[in-house]
N, C-alpha and C positions, 0 to 999 in steps of 0.2 A: 283377598285384597282388601276386605272391609276391615280386617284386624290391623292392617298396616295404615289404612286411612284414618282410622278413629284417633290414635294418639297424635297424628299430625294435625287433625282438626282441632283437638283439644289445645295443643301447643299454640296454634294460630289464634284461637280465642283468647288465651292467656296474653299472648303479645298483644293483640288488638285491644284488650282491656287495659293493659299497662300503658300502651301508647295513648289512648284516650285520657287516661288519668294524667299522665305527663303534660299533654296538650292543655288540658284544663287548668293544671298547675301553673303552666307557663303563661297562659292568658290572663290569670289571676295577678301573677307578678308583674306582667307587662302593665296591667291597669294601675297596680299600685305604684310602680316607678313613673308612670305617666301622671298620675295624681300628685306624686311628690315634685316632679319637674314643673307641672304647672303652677304649684303653690310657690315654688322658688322663682319662677319667672315673674309671677305677681309681685313678690317681694322686691325683685330687681327693678321692675318698672317703676314701683312705688318709690324705691330709693333714688332712682334715677330723676324722677319728677321733683322729689324733695330737694335733690342736689341743685337742679336748675332754678328752683325757687330761691334757694339760700344764696346762690351766686348772684341773682338779680337784687336780692335784698342787700347783700354785701356791697354791691356797686352803688346802690342807692344811698347807703351810709357813707360812701367815700372812702371806704378802707379797701380799695382795689389793689393796694400795694402787696398785699398777701394773696398770691394765686393758689387755688387748690383746684386740681383737675381731677375729673373722675377717672378712676382706674379702668383700663380696658378690660373687658370681659375675655378671660383666656379660653381659647377654643380646645387647646391641647397643652398639657404640661410638657415642656421640652427644655432642655439645657441649651442656653445660648452661648456661644463662645464669647470669651472676654473681648476680642477684637470688635465683635458686633456691638456689644454694649458701649464701647468707647465711641464707635461711630455715632451711635444714636445720641450719646451725651454730647458730642461735638455738634451734632446738627441741632439739637434742641434750642440752644441760645439763638441760633439764626433764625429758627422758626418763630420765636418769641419776638424778635426784633421786627420780622416781616409782618406779623399779625396787625391788623388795623385796629385803632383804638375803638372801643365800644362807646356808643353814646350813653350819658348818664340816664338812669331810670327815675321817672317821676314817682312821686308819692302815691298817686293814684294806682300806678302800675304795681308799687309794693303791696297795696291792700289787696288789688286782684290776685296777685301772686300768692299771698297768703291764704285767701280764700280758696284758691285752686289747690293749695297744698292740703287744706283740711278736707276737702271734697276727694282728693286722691287717696287719702288714708282709709281705703276700704277694709271692712272686715274680712278675715280669711274665710275660705270655703268651709273649713272645720268649724269655725264659730257659727257660721250661718246654719249649717246642718244641726249643730247641737242646739242652738237657740230655737230652731223650727220644731225639733222633736220635743222640746220642753214646753213649747207653747201649745203644741197640738194636743198633748194629753191622750193620744189614742196611737194604736199601731199603724205604721204608714210603711208602703213599699218604697224602694229606692226611686222607682218612677214617679210616684205621687210627691216625693220630696223634690226631685228635680223639677217637676211641673210647677210647684208652688214657688220654688226659688227663682226659676226663670220669670215667672210673673212679677214677683217682687223686686227683681233685679234684672231688668230688660237689657241693661248695658253690659252684662256680664255674659260669657259663654259658658254654660253650665251643662255638662254631659251626664247622662245616667250612669255610665261606667265609672266616672271620676267619683260621682256622689256614692255610688255603691262601695268603692274602695274607701272613701273616706268615713262612711258610716261603719264599715267592718273594722276599720283602725279604732274607731270610737268604741266598738264593742270589745276589741282586744284590751283596751285600756279601762274598761269597766264604766265607761261614760254613756254607754247605751246597752240595750238588751235586743237580742234576736229571737224571733219566734217563727217557726215554720208551720205553715198551714197548706198541707198538700204539697204542691210544687212551688207555692209562693212563699216568700221570706218577708217578715214584716219586722220593723224597728221601733223600739220605744225608748224614751230617755230614761237612764238609770236613776233610781231613787237616790237622793243625796246621801243617805246613811249607808248605801251599799258598799262604795269603795272604802270607807272606814271600817266597816264590819269585815270586809275582805281582808283589809291590812291587819286587823286585830287577830283574826284566825291564822 
């Protein structure tokens, strides 16, 4: 009986190792996609804020004859029948006529809108992580980077998993270096000459 059980146990162990490896790869990929999605959402929110500010400035300048509407964010790409498009096009002029006129914006509101636009243009998480590594000048873990950035930017929600994925992307692009000490991983900023040397080789 022991001879029959031994190959079965080895096979189960191999499958267990493979499944654990696949799970780890899946979790890493989920973290990467989540980081990309969060970065895109930040860009979208910044663009929407800028659009609102620009509309207010346009109205303040009195050039409201040209209307530019923000495009709707598509949830899913789908082919719309031509009849549906015609109905929407017919309904659009009626909606414009029914819309109430907006009150003119004061000059003080324009200044406030411009300052809000400048404050809304925040650096991306990639820039924050890269700058922090360059300023630190010493190896840092993903948790240490997250803690420092969370203190420096309390208005932003910064997660360790997203920071880890971001810094791993920097390593892949030769903008940072990874060093393993036991079970811990530490990151440092890459020397400026390294990417050039790598490209030359």
